[in-house]
N, CA, C and O atoms as CSV, one atom per row, in Angstrom:
chain,resi,resn,atom,element,x,y,z
A,1,MET,N,N,2.839,39.916,20.410
A,1,MET,CA,C,2.865,41.130,19.593
A,1,MET,C,C,4.284,41.465,19.131
A,1,MET,O,O,5.272,40.907,19.609
A,2,THR,N,N,4.336,42.364,18.217
A,2,THR,CA,C,5.655,42.698,17.605
A,2,THR,C,C,6.361,43.819,18.448
A,2,THR,O,O,7.443,44.274,18.077
A,3,GLY,N,N,5.741,44.254,19.576
A,3,GLY,CA,C,6.311,45.345,20.328
A,3,GLY,C,C,5.784,46.680,19.918
A,3,GLY,O,O,6.032,47.671,20.605
A,4,LYS,N,N,5.044,46.753,18.792
A,4,LYS,CA,C,4.484,48.033,18.319
A,4,LYS,C,C,3.259,48.345,19.176
A,4,LYS,O,O,2.593,47.446,19.691
A,5,GLU,N,N,2.976,49.655,19.317
A,5,GLU,CA,C,1.730,50.065,19.944
A,5,GLU,C,C,0.561,49.558,19.107
A,5,GLU,O,O,0.691,49.370,17.897
A,6,LEU,N,N,-0.578,49.338,19.752
A,6,LEU,CA,C,-1.719,48.896,19.036
A,6,LEU,C,C,-2.366,49.996,18.178
A,6,LEU,O,O,-3.129,49.716,17.253
A,7,ASN,N,N,-2.042,51.242,18.510
A,7,ASN,CA,C,-2.537,52.370,17.770
A,7,ASN,C,C,-4.050,52.382,17.693
A,7,ASN,O,O,-4.613,52.643,16.629
A,8,ALA,N,N,-4.701,52.109,18.777
A,8,ALA,CA,C,-6.207,52.132,18.827
A,8,ALA,C,C,-6.712,53.499,18.503
A,8,ALA,O,O,-6.169,54.504,18.963
A,9,GLN,N,N,-7.744,53.541,17.715
A,9,GLN,CA,C,-8.366,54.785,17.316
A,9,GLN,C,C,-9.699,54.941,18.101
A,9,GLN,O,O,-10.519,54.024,18.163
A,10,ASP,N,N,-9.869,56.121,18.683
A,10,ASP,CA,C,-10.991,56.362,19.570
A,10,ASP,C,C,-12.319,56.185,18.818
A,10,ASP,O,O,-13.314,55.789,19.424
A,11,ASP,N,N,-12.348,56.464,17.548
A,11,ASP,CA,C,-13.613,56.449,16.779
A,11,ASP,C,C,-13.787,55.110,15.994
A,11,ASP,O,O,-14.713,55.011,15.190
A,12,CYS,N,N,-12.967,54.136,16.194
A,12,CYS,CA,C,-12.973,52.911,15.425
A,12,CYS,C,C,-13.784,51.814,16.231
A,12,CYS,O,O,-13.399,51.427,17.335
A,13,ILE,N,N,-14.877,51.357,15.644
A,13,ILE,CA,C,-15.716,50.383,16.279
A,13,ILE,C,C,-14.967,49.111,16.565
A,13,ILE,O,O,-15.191,48.485,17.601
A,14,PHE,N,N,-14.070,48.704,15.663
A,14,PHE,CA,C,-13.307,47.470,15.867
A,14,PHE,C,C,-12.318,47.618,17.006
A,14,PHE,O,O,-12.128,46.688,17.790
A,15,CYS,N,N,-11.668,48.810,17.108
A,15,CYS,CA,C,-10.791,49.027,18.219
A,15,CYS,C,C,-11.537,48.962,19.572
A,15,CYS,O,O,-11.018,48.465,20.571
A,16,LYS,N,N,-12.769,49.484,19.555
A,16,LYS,CA,C,-13.607,49.419,20.769
A,16,LYS,C,C,-13.966,47.962,21.107
A,16,LYS,O,O,-13.928,47.558,22.270
A,17,ILE,N,N,-14.312,47.190,20.084
A,17,ILE,CA,C,-14.628,45.759,20.326
A,17,ILE,C,C,-13.415,45.038,20.891
A,17,ILE,O,O,-13.521,44.269,21.846
A,18,ILE,N,N,-12.251,45.299,20.282
A,18,ILE,CA,C,-11.032,44.672,20.764
A,18,ILE,C,C,-10.711,45.082,22.218
A,18,ILE,O,O,-10.179,44.281,22.987
A,19,ALA,N,N,-11.027,46.292,22.572
A,19,ALA,CA,C,-10.765,46.808,23.905
A,19,ALA,C,C,-11.753,46.249,24.936
A,19,ALA,O,O,-11.551,46.394,26.142
A,20,GLY,N,N,-12.822,45.609,24.450
A,20,GLY,CA,C,-13.786,45.019,25.389
A,20,GLY,C,C,-14.936,45.969,25.694
A,20,GLY,O,O,-15.696,45.690,26.621
A,21,ASP,N,N,-15.109,47.060,24.984
A,21,ASP,CA,C,-16.141,48.038,25.248
A,21,ASP,C,C,-17.604,47.479,25.050
A,21,ASP,O,O,-18.566,48.012,25.605
A,22,PHE,N,N,-17.713,46.444,24.280
A,22,PHE,CA,C,-19.045,45.906,23.972
A,22,PHE,C,C,-19.306,44.472,24.482
A,22,PHE,O,O,-20.348,43.886,24.190
A,23,ASN,N,N,-18.371,43.931,25.229
A,23,ASN,CA,C,-18.524,42.617,25.780
A,23,ASN,C,C,-18.803,41.586,24.677
A,23,ASN,O,O,-19.646,40.703,24.839
A,24,THR,N,N,-18.097,41.710,23.575
A,24,THR,CA,C,-18.252,40.842,22.417
A,24,THR,C,C,-17.589,39.455,22.706
A,24,THR,O,O,-16.486,39.351,23.241
A,25,ASP,N,N,-18.329,38.438,22.320
A,25,ASP,CA,C,-17.769,37.075,22.405
A,25,ASP,C,C,-16.804,36.839,21.235
A,25,ASP,O,O,-17.185,36.977,20.073
A,26,PHE,N,N,-15.567,36.487,21.547
A,26,PHE,CA,C,-14.648,36.165,20.489
A,26,PHE,C,C,-14.699,34.709,20.141
A,26,PHE,O,O,-14.674,33.836,21.007
A,27,VAL,N,N,-14.772,34.465,18.862
A,27,VAL,CA,C,-14.769,33.077,18.328
A,27,VAL,C,C,-13.347,32.503,18.440
A,27,VAL,O,O,-13.144,31.322,18.721
A,28,TYR,N,N,-12.365,33.409,18.204
A,28,TYR,CA,C,-10.952,33.061,18.252
A,28,TYR,C,C,-10.197,34.297,18.613
A,28,TYR,O,O,-10.619,35.407,18.288
A,29,GLN,N,N,-9.055,34.122,19.299
A,29,GLN,CA,C,-8.148,35.252,19.535
A,29,GLN,C,C,-6.797,34.740,19.821
A,29,GLN,O,O,-6.622,33.651,20.369
A,30,ASP,N,N,-5.806,35.547,19.439
A,30,ASP,CA,C,-4.417,35.311,19.795
A,30,ASP,C,C,-3.754,36.675,19.997
A,30,ASP,O,O,-4.442,37.688,20.124
A,31,ASP,N,N,-2.434,36.702,20.026
A,31,ASP,CA,C,-1.741,37.982,20.282
A,31,ASP,C,C,-1.914,38.952,19.211
A,31,ASP,O,O,-1.705,40.139,19.458
A,32,TYR,N,N,-2.287,38.564,18.005
A,32,TYR,CA,C,-2.339,39.405,16.835
A,32,TYR,C,C,-3.754,39.776,16.355
A,32,TYR,O,O,-3.976,40.883,15.865
A,33,VAL,N,N,-4.705,38.846,16.499
A,33,VAL,CA,C,-6.029,39.047,15.944
A,33,VAL,C,C,-7.099,38.580,16.917
A,33,VAL,O,O,-6.858,37.789,17.829
A,34,VAL,N,N,-8.307,39.116,16.673
A,34,VAL,CA,C,-9.528,38.560,17.298
A,34,VAL,C,C,-10.521,38.240,16.157
A,34,VAL,O,O,-10.444,38.810,15.069
A,35,ALA,N,N,-11.436,37.330,16.437
A,35,ALA,CA,C,-12.427,36.987,15.500
A,35,ALA,C,C,-13.811,36.941,16.235
A,35,ALA,O,O,-13.936,36.390,17.328
A,36,PHE,N,N,-14.793,37.523,15.603
A,36,PHE,CA,C,-16.125,37.566,16.185
A,36,PHE,C,C,-17.131,37.527,15.039
A,36,PHE,O,O,-16.812,37.845,13.894
A,37,ASP,N,N,-18.365,37.125,15.385
A,37,ASP,CA,C,-19.414,37.047,14.367
A,37,ASP,C,C,-19.893,38.417,13.979
A,37,ASP,O,O,-19.974,39.331,14.800
A,38,ASP,N,N,-20.214,38.542,12.691
A,38,ASP,CA,C,-20.718,39.799,12.102
A,38,ASP,C,C,-22.119,40.015,12.629
A,38,ASP,O,O,-22.895,39.067,12.752
A,39,ILE,N,N,-22.448,41.267,12.944
A,39,ILE,CA,C,-23.819,41.566,13.471
A,39,ILE,C,C,-24.864,41.594,12.367
A,39,ILE,O,O,-26.061,41.579,12.655
A,40,SER,N,N,-24.438,41.636,11.113
A,40,SER,CA,C,-25.361,41.603,9.944
A,40,SER,C,C,-24.880,40.456,9.032
A,40,SER,O,O,-24.356,40.711,7.948
A,41,PRO,N,N,-25.058,39.198,9.468
A,41,PRO,CA,C,-24.478,38.087,8.667
A,41,PRO,C,C,-25.041,37.983,7.274
A,41,PRO,O,O,-26.243,38.162,7.076
A,42,GLN,N,N,-24.212,37.703,6.323
A,42,GLN,CA,C,-24.574,37.475,4.930
A,42,GLN,C,C,-24.615,35.994,4.578
A,42,GLN,O,O,-24.871,35.632,3.429
A,43,ALA,N,N,-24.366,35.143,5.558
A,43,ALA,CA,C,-24.353,33.682,5.359
A,43,ALA,C,C,-24.569,33.103,6.768
A,43,ALA,O,O,-24.423,33.817,7.761
A,44,PRO,N,N,-24.920,31.794,6.853
A,44,PRO,CA,C,-25.080,31.193,8.168
A,44,PRO,C,C,-23.841,31.342,9.048
A,44,PRO,O,O,-23.957,31.521,10.261
A,45,VAL,N,N,-22.666,31.270,8.447
A,45,VAL,CA,C,-21.413,31.602,9.158
A,45,VAL,C,C,-20.853,32.864,8.514
A,45,VAL,O,O,-20.568,32.905,7.317
A,46,HIS,N,N,-20.709,33.857,9.321
A,46,HIS,CA,C,-20.095,35.153,8.863
A,46,HIS,C,C,-19.306,35.718,10.036
A,46,HIS,O,O,-19.854,36.401,10.901
A,47,THR,N,N,-18.043,35.429,10.052
A,47,THR,CA,C,-17.151,35.813,11.134
A,47,THR,C,C,-16.059,36.747,10.562
A,47,THR,O,O,-15.501,36.523,9.488
A,48,LEU,N,N,-15.801,37.778,11.330
A,48,LEU,CA,C,-14.715,38.753,10.999
A,48,LEU,C,C,-13.428,38.441,11.772
A,48,LEU,O,O,-13.443,38.147,12.967
A,49,ILE,N,N,-12.369,38.517,11.067
A,49,ILE,CA,C,-11.037,38.410,11.733
A,49,ILE,C,C,-10.397,39.769,11.634
A,49,ILE,O,O,-10.259,40.312,10.538
A,50,VAL,N,N,-10.005,40.325,12.752
A,50,VAL,CA,C,-9.542,41.703,12.865
A,50,VAL,C,C,-8.214,41.737,13.585
A,50,VAL,O,O,-8.101,41.147,14.659
A,51,PRO,N,N,-7.192,42.406,13.044
A,51,PRO,CA,C,-5.958,42.608,13.777
A,51,PRO,C,C,-6.162,43.456,15.004
A,51,PRO,O,O,-6.929,44.418,14.975
A,52,ARG,N,N,-5.481,43.113,16.093
A,52,ARG,CA,C,-5.517,43.967,17.288
A,52,ARG,C,C,-4.921,45.323,16.992
A,52,ARG,O,O,-5.371,46.328,17.542
A,53,GLN,N,N,-3.929,45.373,16.143
A,53,GLN,CA,C,-3.311,46.655,15.761
A,53,GLN,C,C,-4.212,47.351,14.764
A,53,GLN,O,O,-4.710,46.736,13.821
A,54,HIS,N,N,-4.419,48.654,14.984
A,54,HIS,CA,C,-5.276,49.440,14.072
A,54,HIS,C,C,-4.461,49.678,12.774
A,54,HIS,O,O,-3.439,50.364,12.752
A,55,VAL,N,N,-4.989,49.063,11.709
A,55,VAL,CA,C,-4.455,49.248,10.365
A,55,VAL,C,C,-5.662,49.518,9.526
A,55,VAL,O,O,-6.636,48.774,9.641
A,56,ILE,N,N,-5.677,50.499,8.712
A,56,ILE,CA,C,-6.854,50.939,7.917
A,56,ILE,C,C,-7.203,49.861,6.894
A,56,ILE,O,O,-8.323,49.350,6.915
A,57,ASN,N,N,-6.322,49.513,6.038
A,57,ASN,CA,C,-6.460,48.446,5.027
A,57,ASN,C,C,-5.128,48.115,4.429
A,57,ASN,O,O,-4.099,48.548,4.948
A,58,LEU,N,N,-5.110,47.380,3.380
A,58,LEU,CA,C,-3.801,46.933,2.808
A,58,LEU,C,C,-2.995,48.083,2.286
A,58,LEU,O,O,-1.776,47.964,2.165
A,59,GLU,N,N,-3.618,49.189,1.973
A,59,GLU,CA,C,-2.858,50.419,1.509
A,59,GLU,C,C,-2.137,51.080,2.688
A,59,GLU,O,O,-1.331,51.988,2.481
A,60,ASP,N,N,-2.404,50.655,3.883
A,60,ASP,CA,C,-1.777,51.195,5.101
A,60,ASP,C,C,-0.474,50.502,5.402
A,60,ASP,O,O,0.120,50.705,6.461
A,61,ASN,N,N,-0.015,49.660,4.446
A,61,ASN,CA,C,1.255,48.902,4.541
A,61,ASN,C,C,1.415,48.152,5.880
A,61,ASN,O,O,2.337,48.414,6.653
A,62,PRO,N,N,0.478,47.205,6.127
A,62,PRO,CA,C,0.581,46.425,7.370
A,62,PRO,C,C,1.869,45.568,7.382
A,62,PRO,O,O,2.359,45.151,6.333
A,63,ASP,N,N,2.377,45.330,8.540
A,63,ASP,CA,C,3.497,44.507,8.773
A,63,ASP,C,C,3.212,43.116,8.162
A,63,ASP,O,O,2.152,42.545,8.417
A,64,PRO,N,N,4.146,42.564,7.359
A,64,PRO,CA,C,3.929,41.219,6.801
A,64,PRO,C,C,3.704,40.176,7.881
A,64,PRO,O,O,2.946,39.232,7.656
A,65,GLU,N,N,4.316,40.302,9.018
A,65,GLU,CA,C,4.075,39.348,10.120
A,65,GLU,C,C,2.639,39.414,10.562
A,65,GLU,O,O,2.039,38.380,10.857
A,66,LEU,N,N,2.057,40.622,10.618
A,66,LEU,CA,C,0.659,40.773,10.990
A,66,LEU,C,C,-0.236,40.107,9.979
A,66,LEU,O,O,-1.196,39.434,10.356
A,67,LEU,N,N,0.053,40.277,8.685
A,67,LEU,CA,C,-0.769,39.685,7.631
A,67,LEU,C,C,-0.657,38.140,7.677
A,67,LEU,O,O,-1.637,37.433,7.441
A,68,LYS,N,N,0.516,37.652,7.974
A,68,LYS,CA,C,0.674,36.219,8.119
A,68,LYS,C,C,-0.237,35.680,9.237
A,68,LYS,O,O,-0.867,34.638,9.054
A,69,HIS,N,N,-0.318,36.349,10.362
A,69,HIS,CA,C,-1.151,35.900,11.470
A,69,HIS,C,C,-2.704,36.074,11.087
A,69,HIS,O,O,-3.549,35.244,11.421
A,70,LEU,N,N,-2.981,37.186,10.384
A,70,LEU,CA,C,-4.359,37.425,10.007
A,70,LEU,C,C,-4.871,36.252,9.137
A,70,LEU,O,O,-5.928,35.677,9.398
A,71,PHE,N,N,-4.083,35.924,8.096
A,71,PHE,CA,C,-4.547,34.886,7.159
A,71,PHE,C,C,-4.382,33.512,7.705
A,71,PHE,O,O,-5.117,32.617,7.287
A,72,SER,N,N,-3.439,33.264,8.642
A,72,SER,CA,C,-3.327,31.945,9.247
A,72,SER,C,C,-4.508,31.698,10.199
A,72,SER,O,O,-4.831,30.546,10.488
A,73,ALA,N,N,-5.144,32.748,10.681
A,73,ALA,CA,C,-6.321,32.602,11.540
A,73,ALA,C,C,-7.531,32.140,10.768
A,73,ALA,O,O,-8.465,31.609,11.368
A,74,VAL,N,N,-7.553,32.319,9.463
A,74,VAL,CA,C,-8.727,32.015,8.645
A,74,VAL,C,C,-9.067,30.528,8.798
A,74,VAL,O,O,-10.224,30.193,9.052
A,75,SER,N,N,-8.099,29.641,8.652
A,75,SER,CA,C,-8.380,28.218,8.679
A,75,SER,C,C,-8.789,27.789,10.089
A,75,SER,O,O,-9.593,26.874,10.265
A,76,LYS,N,N,-8.221,28.465,11.084
A,76,LYS,CA,C,-8.574,28.164,12.500
A,76,LYS,C,C,-10.039,28.535,12.766
A,76,LYS,O,O,-10.767,27.785,13.415
A,77,VAL,N,N,-10.461,29.698,12.259
A,77,VAL,CA,C,-11.843,30.127,12.405
A,77,VAL,C,C,-12.805,29.199,11.638
A,77,VAL,O,O,-13.867,28.823,12.135
A,78,ALA,N,N,-12.391,28.847,10.413
A,78,ALA,CA,C,-13.204,27.929,9.656
A,78,ALA,C,C,-13.399,26.577,10.335
A,78,ALA,O,O,-14.473,25.982,10.244
A,79,GLN,N,N,-12.368,26.095,11.012
A,79,GLN,CA,C,-12.499,24.857,11.793
A,79,GLN,C,C,-13.433,25.049,12.966
A,79,GLN,O,O,-14.324,24.231,13.194
A,80,ILE,N,N,-13.239,26.123,13.712
A,80,ILE,CA,C,-14.070,26.396,14.847
A,80,ILE,C,C,-15.552,26.533,14.456
A,80,ILE,O,O,-16.430,26.076,15.189
A,81,LYS,N,N,-15.819,27.138,13.345
A,81,LYS,CA,C,-17.179,27.372,12.890
A,81,LYS,C,C,-17.764,26.205,12.091
A,81,LYS,O,O,-18.935,26.222,11.712
A,82,GLY,N,N,-16.919,25.182,11.841
A,82,GLY,CA,C,-17.413,23.935,11.203
A,82,GLY,C,C,-17.589,24.038,9.710
A,82,GLY,O,O,-18.411,23.309,9.154
A,83,VAL,N,N,-16.878,24.882,9.043
A,83,VAL,CA,C,-17.021,25.032,7.600
A,83,VAL,C,C,-15.731,24.672,6.831
A,83,VAL,O,O,-15.646,24.858,5.618
A,84,ASN,N,N,-14.729,24.150,7.572
A,84,ASN,CA,C,-13.471,23.876,6.952
A,84,ASN,C,C,-13.560,22.778,5.917
A,84,ASN,O,O,-12.789,22.801,4.958
A,85,GLU,N,N,-14.451,21.824,6.055
A,85,GLU,CA,C,-14.568,20.685,5.127
A,85,GLU,C,C,-15.603,21.041,4.005
A,85,GLU,O,O,-15.403,20.666,2.850
A,86,SER,N,N,-16.659,21.733,4.336
A,86,SER,CA,C,-17.704,22.001,3.390
A,86,SER,C,C,-17.299,23.127,2.440
A,86,SER,O,O,-17.789,23.200,1.313
A,87,GLY,N,N,-16.420,23.987,2.890
A,87,GLY,CA,C,-15.932,25.130,2.092
A,87,GLY,C,C,-16.404,26.436,2.664
A,87,GLY,O,O,-17.432,26.520,3.335
A,88,TYR,N,N,-15.619,27.457,2.380
A,88,TYR,CA,C,-15.906,28.799,2.866
A,88,TYR,C,C,-15.311,29.816,1.921
A,88,TYR,O,O,-14.422,29.506,1.128
A,89,ARG,N,N,-15.814,31.043,2.017
A,89,ARG,CA,C,-15.284,32.109,1.181
A,89,ARG,C,C,-14.697,33.137,2.145
A,89,ARG,O,O,-15.243,33.404,3.216
A,90,ILE,N,N,-13.545,33.714,1.720
A,90,ILE,CA,C,-12.980,34.854,2.475
A,90,ILE,C,C,-13.032,36.107,1.582
A,90,ILE,O,O,-12.818,36.059,0.371
A,91,ILE,N,N,-13.318,37.181,2.225
A,91,ILE,CA,C,-13.439,38.482,1.546
A,91,ILE,C,C,-12.669,39.513,2.322
A,91,ILE,O,O,-12.752,39.549,3.549
A,92,GLN,N,N,-11.934,40.338,1.651
A,92,GLN,CA,C,-11.296,41.493,2.238
A,92,GLN,C,C,-11.595,42.717,1.357
A,92,GLN,O,O,-11.053,42.871,0.262
A,93,ASN,N,N,-12.456,43.557,1.868
A,93,ASN,CA,C,-12.806,44.788,1.112
A,93,ASN,C,C,-11.741,45.844,1.401
A,93,ASN,O,O,-11.467,46.162,2.558
A,94,ASN,N,N,-11.168,46.360,0.381
A,94,ASN,CA,C,-10.026,47.335,0.569
A,94,ASN,C,C,-10.372,48.674,-0.009
A,94,ASN,O,O,-10.177,48.898,-1.203
A,95,GLY,N,N,-10.881,49.575,0.800
A,95,GLY,CA,C,-11.239,50.931,0.383
A,95,GLY,C,C,-12.737,51.064,0.147
A,95,GLY,O,O,-13.440,50.075,-0.063
A,96,ARG,N,N,-13.199,52.277,0.185
A,96,ARG,CA,C,-14.582,52.636,0.038
A,96,ARG,C,C,-15.196,52.066,-1.237
A,96,ARG,O,O,-16.309,51.542,-1.194
A,97,GLY,N,N,-14.500,52.155,-2.373
A,97,GLY,CA,C,-15.021,51.659,-3.629
A,97,GLY,C,C,-15.194,50.167,-3.651
A,97,GLY,O,O,-15.955,49.660,-4.475
A,98,ALA,N,N,-14.523,49.436,-2.783
A,98,ALA,CA,C,-14.680,47.965,-2.750
A,98,ALA,C,C,-15.698,47.548,-1.709
A,98,ALA,O,O,-15.964,46.359,-1.534
A,99,GLY,N,N,-16.271,48.529,-1.014
A,99,GLY,CA,C,-17.315,48.191,-0.019
A,99,GLY,C,C,-16.843,48.201,1.410
A,99,GLY,O,O,-17.585,47.788,2.301
A,100,GLN,N,N,-15.605,48.670,1.665
A,100,GLN,CA,C,-15.139,48.707,3.043
A,100,GLN,C,C,-15.899,49.774,3.776
A,100,GLN,O,O,-15.897,50.929,3.351
A,101,THR,N,N,-16.548,49.430,4.860
A,101,THR,CA,C,-17.328,50.397,5.644
A,101,THR,C,C,-16.753,50.662,7.014
A,101,THR,O,O,-17.033,51.701,7.611
A,102,VAL,N,N,-15.938,49.727,7.533
A,102,VAL,CA,C,-15.215,49.953,8.787
A,102,VAL,C,C,-13.734,50.005,8.376
A,102,VAL,O,O,-13.197,49.036,7.839
A,103,PHE,N,N,-13.085,51.148,8.638
A,103,PHE,CA,C,-11.747,51.387,8.164
A,103,PHE,C,C,-10.696,50.943,9.188
A,103,PHE,O,O,-9.891,51.702,9.727
A,104,HIS,N,N,-10.801,49.618,9.391
A,104,HIS,CA,C,-9.811,48.836,10.195
A,104,HIS,C,C,-9.731,47.498,9.441
A,104,HIS,O,O,-10.725,46.789,9.285
A,105,LEU,N,N,-8.582,47.200,9.007
A,105,LEU,CA,C,-8.387,45.956,8.230
A,105,LEU,C,C,-9.099,44.798,8.841
A,105,LEU,O,O,-9.043,44.603,10.056
A,106,HIS,N,N,-9.774,44.016,8.024
A,106,HIS,CA,C,-10.496,42.817,8.512
A,106,HIS,C,C,-10.805,41.878,7.343
A,106,HIS,O,O,-10.903,42.304,6.192
A,107,VAL,N,N,-10.952,40.610,7.661
A,107,VAL,CA,C,-11.282,39.549,6.692
A,107,VAL,C,C,-12.623,38.925,7.113
A,107,VAL,O,O,-12.835,38.584,8.277
A,108,HIS,N,N,-13.521,38.788,6.120
A,108,HIS,CA,C,-14.772,38.118,6.355
A,108,HIS,C,C,-14.598,36.628,6.028
A,108,HIS,O,O,-14.037,36.304,4.981
A,109,VAL,N,N,-15.057,35.723,6.881
A,109,VAL,CA,C,-15.110,34.320,6.630
A,109,VAL,C,C,-16.569,33.959,6.524
A,109,VAL,O,O,-17.302,34.080,7.505
A,110,LEU,N,N,-17.021,33.511,5.345
A,110,LEU,CA,C,-18.409,33.149,5.139
A,110,LEU,C,C,-18.567,31.723,4.756
A,110,LEU,O,O,-17.767,31.219,3.967
A,111,GLY,N,N,-19.541,31.046,5.261
A,111,GLY,CA,C,-19.752,29.629,4.953
A,111,GLY,C,C,-21.130,29.193,5.476
A,111,GLY,O,O,-21.949,29.977,5.957
A,112,GLY,N,N,-21.306,27.897,5.340
A,112,GLY,CA,C,-22.580,27.299,5.806
A,112,GLY,C,C,-23.649,27.242,4.747
A,112,GLY,O,O,-24.770,26.820,5.029
A,113,LYS,N,N,-23.337,27.653,3.535
A,113,LYS,CA,C,-24.228,27.613,2.399
A,113,LYS,C,C,-23.414,27.440,1.149
A,113,LYS,O,O,-22.202,27.653,1.164
A,114,ARG,N,N,-24.041,27.065,0.082
A,114,ARG,CA,C,-23.374,27.003,-1.195
A,114,ARG,C,C,-23.407,28.371,-1.852
A,114,ARG,O,O,-24.469,28.977,-1.988
A,115,PHE,N,N,-22.239,28.856,-2.261
A,115,PHE,CA,C,-22.120,30.135,-2.931
A,115,PHE,C,C,-22.158,29.965,-4.456
A,115,PHE,O,O,-21.785,28.919,-4.988
A,116,SER,N,N,-22.605,30.989,-5.126
A,116,SER,CA,C,-22.611,30.922,-6.578
A,116,SER,C,C,-21.161,31.052,-7.066
A,116,SER,O,O,-20.308,31.571,-6.346
A,117,GLU,N,N,-20.889,30.590,-8.267
A,117,GLU,CA,C,-19.556,30.771,-8.817
A,117,GLU,C,C,-19.405,32.218,-9.253
A,117,GLU,O,O,-20.392,32.893,-9.543
A,118,GLY,N,N,-18.219,32.671,-9.296
A,118,GLY,CA,C,-17.916,34.016,-9.656
A,118,GLY,C,C,-17.731,34.921,-8.456
A,118,GLY,O,O,-17.941,34.507,-7.316
A,119,MET,N,N,-17.358,36.091,-8.700
A,119,MET,CA,C,-17.060,37.017,-7.592
A,119,MET,C,C,-18.127,38.083,-7.359
A,119,MET,O,O,-18.104,38.731,-6.312
A,120,ALA,N,N,-19.025,38.285,-8.251
A,120,ALA,CA,C,-19.967,39.384,-8.075
A,120,ALA,C,C,-21.267,38.888,-7.469
A,120,ALA,O,O,-22.185,39.678,-7.247
């Protein structure tokens, strides 16, 4: 860690998962992030990568070092989930208008199927 407090929020489901409140199985974890499967998967592989530090989204000005670790975990999770060669999509919803429903920065890694071209 960077020495900063994790700033866990009592009402944040991801902070509770990180704290171990739900006995969630982590697909991957290191000092900066945890990864776990989404409870409502949108693809055969749908894993969330979440910083241990509570950051709302990119507008919360996360530490660049934290972002580096967050995005470097993507390829590690893709390998673990077996989609690194077939391909995968990453999504980061930033704000209510973009579909963010849990206000703790996170990245979705989706794979295991062929996605349509385009973003919508």
